[in-house]
Structures are given as structure tokens and as C-alpha cells.
C-alpha positions in Angstrom: 160.5 171.1 209.7 161.4 174.4 207.8 164.1 172.3 206.0 161.3 170.5 204.2 159.7 173.8 202.9 163.0 175.2 201.9 163.8 172.2 200.1 160.7 172.4 197.9 161.2 176.2 197.4 165.0 175.9 196.4 164.8 173.7 193.2 167.3 174.9 190.8 168.0 171.5 189.5 164.3 170.9 188.8 164.5 174.1 186.7 167.2 172.8 184.6 165.3 169.5 184.0 162.2 171.6 183.0 164.3 173.7 180.5 165.6 170.5 179.0 162.1 169.2 178.5 160.9 172.4 177.0 163.4 172.1 174.4 162.5 168.6 173.5 158.9 169.8 173.2 160.0 172.5 170.8 161.8 169.9 168.8 158.8 167.5 168.8 156.2 170.1 167.9 158.2 172.5 165.2 161.6 171.2 164.3 160.4 167.6 163.5 157.8 168.8 161.2 160.1 171.4 159.6 162.6 168.7 158.8 159.8 166.5 157.2 158.8 169.5 155.2 155.2 169.3 156.5 154.4 172.8 157.3 154.0 173.8 153.5 151.4 171.1 153.1 149.7 171.8 156.5 149.5 175.7 155.9 147.8 175.0 152.4 144.7 173.5 153.9 141.6 175.5 154.9 142.5 175.8 158.5 146.2 175.1 158.3 147.4 178.4 159.9 145.7 179.7 162.9 144.0 176.5 163.8 147.4 174.6 163.6 149.3 177.0 165.8 146.5 177.5 168.1 146.5 173.5 168.6 150.2 173.4 169.1 150.0 176.1 171.8 147.1 174.3 173.5 149.0 171.0 173.4 152.1 173.0 174.8 150.0 174.3 177.7 148.8 170.9 178.7 152.3 169.6 178.6 153.7 172.4 180.8 151.0 171.8 183.4 151.6 168.1 183.5 155.5 168.9 183.7 155.0 171.1 186.6 152.7 168.9 188.3 155.0 165.7 188.0 158.2 167.4 189.0 156.6 169.6 191.8 154.7 166.5 193.3 157.8 164.4 193.2 159.9 167.2 194.9 157.0 167.6 197.5 156.9 164.0 198.1 160.4 163.5 198.7 160.8 166.4 200.9 157.8 165.3 203.0 159.2 161.9 203.5 162.7 163.2 204.4 162.1 166.3 206.4 158.3 166.8 206.8 156.4 170.1 206.7 154.8 170.4 210.2 151.7 172.7 210.1 151.2 173.9 206.6 148.7 176.5 207.8 151.2 178.4 209.9 152.1 181.8 208.5 154.7 181.7 205.8 156.7 184.4 207.8 157.2 181.8 210.6 160.1 180.4 208.6 163.0 182.8 209.2 164.2 182.7 205.5 160.6 183.8 204.5 160.3 186.6 207.0 160.4 189.4 204.2 157.5 187.7 202.2 155.2 190.5 201.1 152.0 188.4 201.3 150.2 187.6 204.5 149.4 183.9 203.6 150.3 180.5 205.1 152.6 178.0 203.8 150.1 175.9 201.7 148.8 179.1 200.1 152.4 180.2 199.2 153.0 176.8 197.6 149.7 177.1 195.7 150.6 180.6 194.5 154.2 179.6 193.6 152.8 176.6 191.5 150.4 178.5 189.7 152.9 181.4 188.8 155.6 178.9 187.9 153.0 177.0 185.5 152.4 180.3 183.6 156.1 181.1 183.6 157.1 177.7 182.3 154.4 178.1 179.5 155.9 181.6 178.6 159.4 180.0 178.3 158.0 177.1 176.3 156.4 179.5 173.7 159.7 181.5 173.5 161.4 178.1 172.7 158.7 177.5 170.0 159.4 180.9 168.6 163.1 180.2 168.5 162.3 176.8 166.6 160.3 178.8 164.1 163.0 181.4 163.6 166.0 178.9 163.4 166.6 177.0 160.2 168.3 174.3 162.2 168.0 172.6 165.7 171.5 173.6 166.7 171.0 177.2 166.1 167.9 177.0 168.4 169.9 175.3 171.0 172.7 177.9 170.9 170.3 180.8 171.3 168.5 178.8 174.4 171.7 178.3 176.0 172.9 181.9 175.5 169.6 183.5 176.7 169.4 181.2 179.7 172.9 182.0 180.8 172.3 185.6 180.5 169.0 185.4 182.3 170.7 183.4 185.1 173.7 185.7 185.4 171.2 188.6 186.1 170.3 187.0 189.4 173.9 187.6 190.7 173.6 191.3 190.3 174.4 193.1 193.8 171.4 194.5 195.7 173.1 197.9 195.6 173.7 198.0 191.9 171.6 200.5 189.7 170.7 197.5 187.4 168.8 195.6 190.5 165.7 195.7 188.3 167.1 193.0 186.1 168.1 190.9 189.2 164.3 190.2 189.8 162.6 190.9 186.4 164.2 188.4 183.8 163.2 185.2 182.0 164.8 183.0 184.8 162.4 184.8 187.4 159.4 183.3 185.2 160.8 179.8 185.6 161.6 180.2 189.2 159.7 183.1 191.0 160.5 182.1 194.4 163.3 184.8 194.8 160.7 187.3 193.8 158.2 186.3 196.2 160.5 186.0 199.1 161.9 189.5 198.8 160.6 192.7 200.1 162.1 194.9 197.6 160.9 198.2 196.0 162.0 199.0 192.4 162.6 202.5 191.2 160.1 202.9 188.3 160.0 206.3 187.0 161.3 207.9 190.1 158.6 206.1 192.2 159.3 202.9 194.6 157.0 200.2 193.4 157.0 196.7 195.2 158.8 194.0 193.2 155.7 191.7 193.3 153.6 194.2 191.4 156.3 194.8 188.8 156.6 191.0 188.3 152.9 190.6 187.9 152.9 193.1 185.1 156.0 191.5 183.6 154.3 188.1 183.6 151.2 189.3 182.0 153.3 191.2 179.5 155.6 188.4 178.5 152.6 186.1 178.2 150.7 188.3 175.7 154.0 189.1 173.9 155.1 185.6 173.4 151.7 184.4 172.2 151.3 187.3 169.8 154.8 186.8 168.3 154.4 183.0 167.7 150.8 183.3 166.4 151.8 186.3 164.0 155.0 184.8 162.8 153.3 181.3 162.0 150.5 183.0 160.0 152.6 185.7 158.2 155.8 183.6 157.5 155.5 182.0 154.1 158.4 179.6 154.2 158.9 177.7 157.4 160.9 174.9 156.3 164.5 174.1 157.4 166.0 174.3 153.9 167.1 177.7 152.5 165.9 179.4 149.4 168.3 177.6 146.9 167.2 174.3 148.0 163.8 175.2 147.6 164.2 176.4 144.0 165.9 173.3 143.2 163.1 171.1 144.7 160.4 173.0 142.9 162.3 172.9 139.6 162.6 169.1 139.9 158.9 168.9 140.6 157.9 170.9 137.6 160.1 168.9 135.4 
């Protein structure tokens, strides 16, 4: 019975699939329009700046919710058929691997908390992908940055428990995509000489990254004059040809 619960919680392959889908969303929402040189036209309209980026972020949020619903429901369905869950109202600490969970909740509540947190985390990662799409002149540049950042975040999860850098083991971008490791650990982090539970630090990190990612994307989209893929030389040639 416990195997079914653990199968749902340990879903690293699903995280890879989610990241690939988020990359495709960034290509669809930003890169495609940059390549077609549509941003200059859109931004010249009356509501072409703030309304445009907020609409894209709203569509992104809906997609992130649907992605998590589809992938999580398929994982839960497969696990239920293969293993079963037993009594989902029993304490989460009844599972030996979850004995150190900080929260006094049952298995169903833990699933719901994990789903809600992961949805927000997926959205934050997606917003950062959008930001990389805006910053990069070419799609391949965005892909390289995503791979490098993802690899660095995943590598942080292998930091030993005794290391002085244990803070980054739990507080990193990958923890936003898969917060299970944070929720299942009873760890106190040293913050300014005071021990603070990792769940409290993670909640602050989640809120901070949400506000930061949204602010960066909206501010850059509004303030950046040129968002097209081509460089300055190509733009000048294009404008010169249009004038003549």
C-alpha cells in the first residue's frame, strides 16, 4: 500500500516531461512571435504592452494548471491500479519514508498540498523560461541556458547533509518543480545564526520567486524597445529598405 503513495511522490521522470512542455510553451508564446517580427506591431497598439504580457502570463498559468492536472492524475491513476493507496485518511507519518514530515496531516491532504505547491512552482519555472525567451535572440540560446540552469539546480540536490552549503540542497529552482524532498524532510537551516525549519524557508522562497519572476518579465517586456530576434544591423537594413 505504501508503494502506491511513494510512486506518486517520486516522479522525477514526470518532472523532465513538465520541463520539456514548459520549453515548448515558451517557444510558442514568445519565440514564434519574435521570429515572425510581430512584437513591434503588437507593442505599437493602444494596449500592446501591459495587456499583452499579462494575457500571455494568464494563458501560461492556465497551461501550467492543466499540465500538472494531466500528469498528476495519470500518475495517480496508474499507481492506484498497480499498487493501491489503502486508507488515504491515515497519517502521512504512517509511511516509514515519510516519518519526518513536519506537517500533521493525512495522505490525501499531503497530496493536495504537494499538488498546489507544485503548480505554483511549475508556473514560476515557466515564467523564467519566458524571461529567457525574451532575453535570447535565438531559440538555441534559450535552450542552452535552460539546460545549464536545470543541471545546476539538480546537482544541488546531491549536496551532502553535513555540507555548509546544505541551504542550496533544498532551496533551489528544482525544489520548486519537485517540492517533495522539502516536505518530507525535518531539517532546520541556519539563517543568520538561527535554526529555521526548511518548510518555512521554502515558503518564503516560493513567494519571493513568484513575485520576482513576474516583475522581471513584465518590466522587461514593457521597457525593452526591441524584442525581435534579429540584431541591430539587420533592423537598420530592414528600415532603410522600407523608407526607400
